[in-house]
PDB file of N, CA, C, O and CB in Angstrom:
ATOM      1  N   MET A   1     -44.267-127.452  61.896  1.00  0.00           N
ATOM      2  CA  MET A   1     -44.851-128.748  61.670  1.00  0.00           C
ATOM      3  C   MET A   1     -43.890-129.591  60.819  1.00  0.00           C
ATOM      4  O   MET A   1     -43.374-129.119  59.806  1.00  0.00           O
ATOM      5  CB  MET A   1     -46.234-128.613  60.990  1.00  0.00           C
ATOM      6  N   GLU A   2     -43.660-130.819  61.233  1.00  0.00           N
ATOM      7  CA  GLU A   2     -42.805-131.731  60.480  1.00  0.00           C
ATOM      8  C   GLU A   2     -43.647-132.510  59.483  1.00  0.00           C
ATOM      9  O   GLU A   2     -44.825-132.776  59.719  1.00  0.00           O
ATOM     10  CB  GLU A   2     -42.053-132.694  61.427  1.00  0.00           C
ATOM     11  N   ARG A   3     -43.032-132.867  58.376  1.00  0.00           N
ATOM     12  CA  ARG A   3     -43.732-133.638  57.347  1.00  0.00           C
ATOM     13  C   ARG A   3     -42.903-134.864  56.986  1.00  0.00           C
ATOM     14  O   ARG A   3     -41.676-134.865  57.089  1.00  0.00           O
ATOM     15  CB  ARG A   3     -44.005-132.768  56.084  1.00  0.00           C
ATOM     16  N   LEU A   4     -43.592-135.877  56.573  1.00  0.00           N
ATOM     17  CA  LEU A   4     -42.952-137.104  56.131  1.00  0.00           C
ATOM     18  C   LEU A   4     -43.452-137.407  54.731  1.00  0.00           C
ATOM     19  O   LEU A   4     -44.660-137.501  54.513  1.00  0.00           O
ATOM     20  CB  LEU A   4     -43.240-138.287  57.107  1.00  0.00           C
ATOM     21  N   ALA A   5     -42.552-137.558  53.792  1.00  0.00           N
ATOM     22  CA  ALA A   5     -42.926-137.894  52.417  1.00  0.00           C
ATOM     23  C   ALA A   5     -42.771-139.395  52.218  1.00  0.00           C
ATOM     24  O   ALA A   5     -41.764-139.981  52.614  1.00  0.00           O
ATOM     25  CB  ALA A   5     -42.059-137.105  51.387  1.00  0.00           C
ATOM     26  N   VAL A   6     -43.757-140.003  51.612  1.00  0.00           N
ATOM     27  CA  VAL A   6     -43.743-141.440  51.365  1.00  0.00           C
ATOM     28  C   VAL A   6     -43.902-141.673  49.867  1.00  0.00           C
ATOM     29  O   VAL A   6     -44.833-141.155  49.250  1.00  0.00           O
ATOM     30  CB  VAL A   6     -44.869-142.164  52.169  1.00  0.00           C
ATOM     31  N   ASP A   7     -43.002-142.445  49.289  1.00  0.00           N
ATOM     32  CA  ASP A   7     -43.053-142.768  47.865  1.00  0.00           C
ATOM     33  C   ASP A   7     -43.989-143.955  47.679  1.00  0.00           C
ATOM     34  O   ASP A   7     -43.609-145.092  47.963  1.00  0.00           O
ATOM     35  CB  ASP A   7     -41.626-143.080  47.296  1.00  0.00           C
ATOM     36  N   MET A   8     -45.191-143.708  47.213  1.00  0.00           N
ATOM     37  CA  MET A   8     -46.193-144.764  47.101  1.00  0.00           C
ATOM     38  C   MET A   8     -46.248-145.415  45.718  1.00  0.00           C
ATOM     39  O   MET A   8     -46.837-146.485  45.567  1.00  0.00           O
ATOM     40  CB  MET A   8     -47.542-144.208  47.438  1.00  0.00           C
ATOM     41  N   ASP A   9     -45.648-144.791  44.719  1.00  0.00           N
ATOM     42  CA  ASP A   9     -45.780-145.332  43.369  1.00  0.00           C
ATOM     43  C   ASP A   9     -44.496-145.949  42.820  1.00  0.00           C
ATOM     44  O   ASP A   9     -44.461-146.364  41.661  1.00  0.00           O
ATOM     45  CB  ASP A   9     -46.237-144.253  42.448  1.00  0.00           C
ATOM     46  N   GLY A  10     -43.461-146.015  43.619  1.00  0.00           N
ATOM     47  CA  GLY A  10     -42.231-146.656  43.191  1.00  0.00           C
ATOM     48  C   GLY A  10     -41.371-145.836  42.250  1.00  0.00           C
ATOM     49  O   GLY A  10     -40.427-146.370  41.667  1.00  0.00           O
ATOM     50  N   VAL A  11     -41.665-144.558  42.085  1.00  0.00           N
ATOM     51  CA  VAL A  11     -40.877-143.716  41.184  1.00  0.00           C
ATOM     52  C   VAL A  11     -39.530-143.365  41.806  1.00  0.00           C
ATOM     53  O   VAL A  11     -38.503-143.472  41.135  1.00  0.00           O
ATOM     54  CB  VAL A  11     -41.646-142.435  40.837  1.00  0.00           C
ATOM     55  N   LEU A  12     -39.509-142.958  43.043  1.00  0.00           N
ATOM     56  CA  LEU A  12     -38.256-142.576  43.703  1.00  0.00           C
ATOM     57  C   LEU A  12     -37.468-143.786  44.201  1.00  0.00           C
ATOM     58  O   LEU A  12     -36.237-143.775  44.185  1.00  0.00           O
ATOM     59  CB  LEU A  12     -38.545-141.643  44.868  1.00  0.00           C
ATOM     60  N   ALA A  13     -38.153-144.800  44.631  1.00  0.00           N
ATOM     61  CA  ALA A  13     -37.504-146.008  45.144  1.00  0.00           C
ATOM     62  C   ALA A  13     -38.148-147.228  44.489  1.00  0.00           C
ATOM     63  O   ALA A  13     -39.368-147.283  44.336  1.00  0.00           O
ATOM     64  CB  ALA A  13     -37.614-146.091  46.705  1.00  0.00           C
ATOM     65  N   ASP A  14     -37.337-148.194  44.109  1.00  0.00           N
ATOM     66  CA  ASP A  14     -37.840-149.402  43.455  1.00  0.00           C
ATOM     67  C   ASP A  14     -38.299-150.406  44.509  1.00  0.00           C
ATOM     68  O   ASP A  14     -37.571-151.342  44.839  1.00  0.00           O
ATOM     69  CB  ASP A  14     -36.752-150.031  42.542  1.00  0.00           C
ATOM     70  N   VAL A  15     -39.488-150.213  45.029  1.00  0.00           N
ATOM     71  CA  VAL A  15     -40.009-151.101  46.066  1.00  0.00           C
ATOM     72  C   VAL A  15     -40.367-152.466  45.503  1.00  0.00           C
ATOM     73  O   VAL A  15     -40.350-153.461  46.228  1.00  0.00           O
ATOM     74  CB  VAL A  15     -41.226-150.480  46.731  1.00  0.00           C
ATOM     75  N   TYR A  16     -40.689-152.523  44.231  1.00  0.00           N
ATOM     76  CA  TYR A  16     -41.103-153.790  43.638  1.00  0.00           C
ATOM     77  C   TYR A  16     -39.963-154.793  43.577  1.00  0.00           C
ATOM     78  O   TYR A  16     -40.190-155.993  43.733  1.00  0.00           O
ATOM     79  CB  TYR A  16     -41.653-153.559  42.251  1.00  0.00           C
ATOM     80  N   GLU A  17     -38.753-154.327  43.355  1.00  0.00           N
ATOM     81  CA  GLU A  17     -37.611-155.241  43.364  1.00  0.00           C
ATOM     82  C   GLU A  17     -37.493-155.913  44.725  1.00  0.00           C
ATOM     83  O   GLU A  17     -37.180-157.101  44.801  1.00  0.00           O
ATOM     84  CB  GLU A  17     -36.304-154.492  43.017  1.00  0.00           C
ATOM     85  N   GLN A  18     -37.738-155.174  45.791  1.00  0.00           N
ATOM     86  CA  GLN A  18     -37.685-155.768  47.131  1.00  0.00           C
ATOM     87  C   GLN A  18     -38.831-156.755  47.329  1.00  0.00           C
ATOM     88  O   GLN A  18     -38.642-157.798  47.955  1.00  0.00           O
ATOM     89  CB  GLN A  18     -37.737-154.672  48.211  1.00  0.00           C
ATOM     90  N   PHE A  19     -40.016-156.442  46.807  1.00  0.00           N
ATOM     91  CA  PHE A  19     -41.137-157.385  46.886  1.00  0.00           C
ATOM     92  C   PHE A  19     -40.770-158.693  46.182  1.00  0.00           C
ATOM     93  O   PHE A  19     -41.054-159.776  46.693  1.00  0.00           O
ATOM     94  CB  PHE A  19     -42.418-156.771  46.256  1.00  0.00           C
ATOM     95  N   PHE A  20     -40.139-158.589  45.006  1.00  0.00           N
ATOM     96  CA  PHE A  20     -39.717-159.788  44.282  1.00  0.00           C
ATOM     97  C   PHE A  20     -38.719-160.592  45.108  1.00  0.00           C
ATOM     98  O   PHE A  20     -38.808-161.819  45.146  1.00  0.00           O
ATOM     99  CB  PHE A  20     -39.100-159.411  42.924  1.00  0.00           C
ATOM    100  N   ARG A  21     -37.784-159.938  45.763  1.00  0.00           N
ATOM    101  CA  ARG A  21     -36.780-160.640  46.576  1.00  0.00           C
ATOM    102  C   ARG A  21     -37.416-161.366  47.756  1.00  0.00           C
ATOM    103  O   ARG A  21     -37.107-162.529  48.015  1.00  0.00           O
ATOM    104  CB  ARG A  21     -35.726-159.654  47.084  1.00  0.00           C
ATOM    105  N   TYR A  22     -38.301-160.680  48.469  1.00  0.00           N
ATOM    106  CA  TYR A  22     -38.978-161.326  49.598  1.00  0.00           C
ATOM    107  C   TYR A  22     -39.829-162.496  49.122  1.00  0.00           C
ATOM    108  O   TYR A  22     -39.836-163.560  49.742  1.00  0.00           O
ATOM    109  CB  TYR A  22     -39.852-160.314  50.356  1.00  0.00           C
ATOM    110  N   ASP A  23     -40.540-162.298  48.030  1.00  0.00           N
ATOM    111  CA  ASP A  23     -41.398-163.349  47.489  1.00  0.00           C
ATOM    112  C   ASP A  23     -40.562-164.560  47.081  1.00  0.00           C
ATOM    113  O   ASP A  23     -40.948-165.701  47.338  1.00  0.00           O
ATOM    114  CB  ASP A  23     -42.206-162.824  46.285  1.00  0.00           C
ATOM    115  N   GLU A  24     -39.420-164.312  46.446  1.00  0.00           N
ATOM    116  CA  GLU A  24     -38.525-165.402  46.053  1.00  0.00           C
ATOM    117  C   GLU A  24     -38.001-166.140  47.282  1.00  0.00           C
ATOM    118  O   GLU A  24     -37.890-167.366  47.272  1.00  0.00           O
ATOM    119  CB  GLU A  24     -37.351-164.861  45.217  1.00  0.00           C
ATOM    120  N   LYS A  25     -37.683-165.403  48.326  1.00  0.00           N
ATOM    121  CA  LYS A  25     -37.213-166.021  49.572  1.00  0.00           C
ATOM    122  C   LYS A  25     -38.303-166.908  50.176  1.00  0.00           C
ATOM    123  O   LYS A  25     -38.019-168.001  50.665  1.00  0.00           O
ATOM    124  CB  LYS A  25     -36.782-164.936  50.587  1.00  0.00           C
ATOM    125  N   ASP A  26     -39.545-166.434  50.141  1.00  0.00           N
ATOM    126  CA  ASP A  26     -40.658-167.181  50.723  1.00  0.00           C
ATOM    127  C   ASP A  26     -41.048-168.412  49.910  1.00  0.00           C
ATOM    128  O   ASP A  26     -41.387-169.448  50.483  1.00  0.00           O
ATOM    129  CB  ASP A  26     -41.849-166.281  50.864  1.00  0.00           C
ATOM    130  N   PHE A  27     -41.005-168.311  48.579  1.00  0.00           N
ATOM    131  CA  PHE A  27     -41.546-169.368  47.727  1.00  0.00           C
ATOM    132  C   PHE A  27     -40.496-170.144  46.935  1.00  0.00           C
ATOM    133  O   PHE A  27     -40.835-171.097  46.232  1.00  0.00           O
ATOM    134  CB  PHE A  27     -42.524-168.780  46.781  1.00  0.00           C
ATOM    135  N   GLY A  28     -39.219-169.746  47.039  1.00  0.00           N
ATOM    136  CA  GLY A  28     -38.157-170.520  46.427  1.00  0.00           C
ATOM    137  C   GLY A  28     -37.889-170.251  44.959  1.00  0.00           C
ATOM    138  O   GLY A  28     -36.958-170.828  44.397  1.00  0.00           O
ATOM    139  N   LYS A  29     -38.660-169.406  44.327  1.00  0.00           N
ATOM    140  CA  LYS A  29     -38.370-169.036  42.943  1.00  0.00           C
ATOM    141  C   LYS A  29     -38.894-167.639  42.669  1.00  0.00           C
ATOM    142  O   LYS A  29     -39.832-167.165  43.309  1.00  0.00           O
ATOM    143  CB  LYS A  29     -38.990-170.048  41.956  1.00  0.00           C
ATOM    144  N   ARG A  30     -38.266-167.001  41.709  1.00  0.00           N
ATOM    145  CA  ARG A  30     -38.632-165.624  41.363  1.00  0.00           C
ATOM    146  C   ARG A  30     -39.766-165.635  40.349  1.00  0.00           C
ATOM    147  O   ARG A  30     -39.721-166.360  39.355  1.00  0.00           O
ATOM    148  CB  ARG A  30     -37.411-164.848  40.803  1.00  0.00           C
ATOM    149  N   LYS A  31     -40.775-164.826  40.612  1.00  0.00           N
ATOM    150  CA  LYS A  31     -41.891-164.704  39.677  1.00  0.00           C
ATOM    151  C   LYS A  31     -41.460-163.901  38.462  1.00  0.00           C
ATOM    152  O   LYS A  31     -40.707-162.936  38.588  1.00  0.00           O
ATOM    153  CB  LYS A  31     -43.110-164.045  40.355  1.00  0.00           C
ATOM    154  N   PRO A  32     -41.932-164.294  37.290  1.00  0.00           N
ATOM    155  CA  PRO A  32     -41.674-163.457  36.113  1.00  0.00           C
ATOM    156  C   PRO A  32     -42.489-162.169  36.208  1.00  0.00           C
ATOM    157  O   PRO A  32     -43.587-162.160  36.764  1.00  0.00           O
ATOM    158  CB  PRO A  32     -42.016-164.223  34.803  1.00  0.00           C
ATOM    159  N   LEU A  33     -41.957-161.107  35.672  1.00  0.00           N
ATOM    160  CA  LEU A  33     -42.634-159.813  35.684  1.00  0.00           C
ATOM    161  C   LEU A  33     -44.031-159.918  35.080  1.00  0.00           C
ATOM    162  O   LEU A  33     -44.960-159.259  35.548  1.00  0.00           O
ATOM    163  CB  LEU A  33     -41.808-158.773  34.922  1.00  0.00           C
ATOM    164  N   GLU A  34     -44.183-160.732  34.057  1.00  0.00           N
ATOM    165  CA  GLU A  34     -45.478-160.888  33.387  1.00  0.00           C
ATOM    166  C   GLU A  34     -46.567-161.393  34.336  1.00  0.00           C
ATOM    167  O   GLU A  34     -47.750-161.132  34.116  1.00  0.00           O
ATOM    168  CB  GLU A  34     -45.340-161.844  32.211  1.00  0.00           C
ATOM    169  N   ASP A  35     -46.176-162.111  35.384  1.00  0.00           N
ATOM    170  CA  ASP A  35     -47.148-162.650  36.343  1.00  0.00           C
ATOM    171  C   ASP A  35     -47.704-161.593  37.290  1.00  0.00           C
ATOM    172  O   ASP A  35     -48.730-161.825  37.928  1.00  0.00           O
ATOM    173  CB  ASP A  35     -46.511-163.753  37.150  1.00  0.00           C
ATOM    174  N   VAL A  36     -47.055-160.447  37.394  1.00  0.00           N
ATOM    175  CA  VAL A  36     -47.508-159.438  38.351  1.00  0.00           C
ATOM    176  C   VAL A  36     -47.976-158.133  37.710  1.00  0.00           C
ATOM    177  O   VAL A  36     -48.627-157.322  38.368  1.00  0.00           O
ATOM    178  CB  VAL A  36     -46.408-159.141  39.309  1.00  0.00           C
ATOM    179  N   VAL A  37     -47.653-157.924  36.441  1.00  0.00           N
ATOM    180  CA  VAL A  37     -48.078-156.691  35.764  1.00  0.00           C
ATOM    181  C   VAL A  37     -49.598-156.665  35.667  1.00  0.00           C
ATOM    182  O   VAL A  37     -50.216-157.601  35.160  1.00  0.00           O
ATOM    183  CB  VAL A  37     -47.437-156.580  34.347  1.00  0.00           C
ATOM    184  N   GLY A  38     -50.189-155.585  36.158  1.00  0.00           N
ATOM    185  CA  GLY A  38     -51.634-155.422  36.105  1.00  0.00           C
ATOM    186  C   GLY A  38     -52.396-156.151  37.197  1.00  0.00           C
ATOM    187  O   GLY A  38     -53.626-156.123  37.223  1.00  0.00           O
ATOM    188  N   VAL A  39     -51.671-156.806  38.102  1.00  0.00           N
ATOM    189  CA  VAL A  39     -52.294-157.561  39.194  1.00  0.00           C
ATOM    190  C   VAL A  39     -52.167-156.740  40.472  1.00  0.00           C
ATOM    191  O   VAL A  39     -51.126-156.135  40.728  1.00  0.00           O
ATOM    192  CB  VAL A  39     -51.632-158.978  39.365  1.00  0.00           C
ATOM    193  N   GLU A  40     -53.221-156.722  41.263  1.00  0.00           N
ATOM    194  CA  GLU A  40     -53.193-156.011  42.542  1.00  0.00           C
ATOM    195  C   GLU A  40     -52.040-156.552  43.396  1.00  0.00           C
ATOM    196  O   GLU A  40     -51.812-157.761  43.440  1.00  0.00           O
ATOM    197  CB  GLU A  40     -54.557-156.159  43.294  1.00  0.00           C
ATOM    198  N   GLU A  41     -51.322-155.659  44.067  1.00  0.00           N
ATOM    199  CA  GLU A  41     -50.124-156.057  44.828  1.00  0.00           C
ATOM    200  C   GLU A  41     -50.395-157.188  45.808  1.00  0.00           C
ATOM    201  O   GLU A  41     -49.605-158.128  45.890  1.00  0.00           O
ATOM    202  CB  GLU A  41     -49.572-154.868  45.582  1.00  0.00           C
ATOM    203  N   ARG A  42     -51.484-157.118  46.545  1.00  0.00           N
ATOM    204  CA  ARG A  42     -51.721-158.165  47.553  1.00  0.00           C
ATOM    205  C   ARG A  42     -52.038-159.519  46.927  1.00  0.00           C
ATOM    206  O   ARG A  42     -51.900-160.552  47.582  1.00  0.00           O
ATOM    207  CB  ARG A  42     -52.862-157.755  48.471  1.00  0.00           C
ATOM    208  N   LYS A  43     -52.461-159.520  45.663  1.00  0.00           N
ATOM    209  CA  LYS A  43     -52.677-160.789  44.956  1.00  0.00           C
ATOM    210  C   LYS A  43     -51.375-161.278  44.327  1.00  0.00           C
ATOM    211  O   LYS A  43     -51.103-162.478  44.305  1.00  0.00           O
ATOM    212  CB  LYS A  43     -53.767-160.630  43.870  1.00  0.00           C
ATOM    213  N   ALA A  44     -50.577-160.352  43.821  1.00  0.00           N
ATOM    214  CA  ALA A  44     -49.307-160.720  43.192  1.00  0.00           C
ATOM    215  C   ALA A  44     -48.290-161.210  44.222  1.00  0.00           C
ATOM    216  O   ALA A  44     -47.511-162.125  43.954  1.00  0.00           O
ATOM    217  CB  ALA A  44     -48.734-159.529  42.423  1.00  0.00           C
ATOM    218  N   PHE A  45     -48.306-160.588  45.405  1.00  0.00           N
ATOM    219  CA  PHE A  45     -47.374-160.936  46.485  1.00  0.00           C
ATOM    220  C   PHE A  45     -48.195-161.257  47.736  1.00  0.00           C
ATOM    221  O   PHE A  45     -48.481-160.362  48.531  1.00  0.00           O
ATOM    222  CB  PHE A  45     -46.350-159.763  46.763  1.00  0.00           C
ATOM    223  N   PRO A  46     -48.577-162.527  47.918  1.00  0.00           N
ATOM    224  CA  PRO A  46     -49.491-162.909  49.006  1.00  0.00           C
ATOM    225  C   PRO A  46     -49.026-162.523  50.410  1.00  0.00           C
ATOM    226  O   PRO A  46     -49.863-162.306  51.286  1.00  0.00           O
ATOM    227  CB  PRO A  46     -49.705-164.378  48.966  1.00  0.00           C
ATOM    228  N   HIS A  47     -47.729-162.433  50.646  1.00  0.00           N
ATOM    229  CA  HIS A  47     -47.216-162.095  51.981  1.00  0.00           C
ATOM    230  C   HIS A  47     -46.834-160.625  52.102  1.00  0.00           C
ATOM    231  O   HIS A  47     -46.035-160.264  52.966  1.00  0.00           O
ATOM    232  CB  HIS A  47     -46.011-162.959  52.310  1.00  0.00           C
ATOM    233  N   ILE A  48     -47.392-159.780  51.252  1.00  0.00           N
ATOM    234  CA  ILE A  48     -46.986-158.368  51.197  1.00  0.00           C
ATOM    235  C   ILE A  48     -47.117-157.670  52.550  1.00  0.00           C
ATOM    236  O   ILE A  48     -46.314-156.791  52.864  1.00  0.00           O
ATOM    237  CB  ILE A  48     -47.819-157.628  50.163  1.00  0.00           C
ATOM    238  N   ASN A  49     -48.098-158.039  53.344  1.00  0.00           N
ATOM    239  CA  ASN A  49     -48.263-157.393  54.657  1.00  0.00           C
ATOM    240  C   ASN A  49     -47.081-157.670  55.578  1.00  0.00           C
ATOM    241  O   ASN A  49     -46.798-156.877  56.476  1.00  0.00           O
ATOM    242  CB  ASN A  49     -49.556-157.870  55.323  1.00  0.00           C
ATOM    243  N   GLU A  50     -46.395-158.775  55.369  1.00  0.00           N
ATOM    244  CA  GLU A  50     -45.212-159.091  56.168  1.00  0.00           C
ATOM    245  C   GLU A  50     -43.992-158.303  55.692  1.00  0.00           C
ATOM    246  O   GLU A  50     -43.067-158.072  56.469  1.00  0.00           O
ATOM    247  CB  GLU A  50     -44.920-160.592  56.112  1.00  0.00           C
ATOM    248  N   TYR A  51     -43.981-157.892  54.431  1.00  0.00           N
ATOM    249  CA  TYR A  51     -42.833-157.196  53.856  1.00  0.00           C
ATOM    250  C   TYR A  51     -42.811-155.721  54.215  1.00  0.00           C
ATOM    251  O   TYR A  51     -41.740-155.120  54.295  1.00  0.00           O
ATOM    252  CB  TYR A  51     -42.833-157.351  52.358  1.00  0.00           C
ATOM    253  N   VAL A  52     -43.971-155.134  54.430  1.00  0.00           N
ATOM    254  CA  VAL A  52     -44.071-153.681  54.631  1.00  0.00           C
ATOM    255  C   VAL A  52     -44.107-153.360  56.107  1.00  0.00           C
ATOM    256  O   VAL A  52     -44.190-152.190  56.482  1.00  0.00           O
ATOM    257  CB  VAL A  52     -45.320-153.111  53.936  1.00  0.00           C
TER     258      VAL A  52
END
């Protein structure tokens, strides 16, 4: 049986940096970290479904 491991918490891969880059591309400016800490991902990055 084959297995696929997925890093869901960003420990092995910094997925959040990529979310910031896509968000900046979409909205023209980079969000400060303070704006997304403690906020649900889909609220912090409105186009997240397009990024993944």
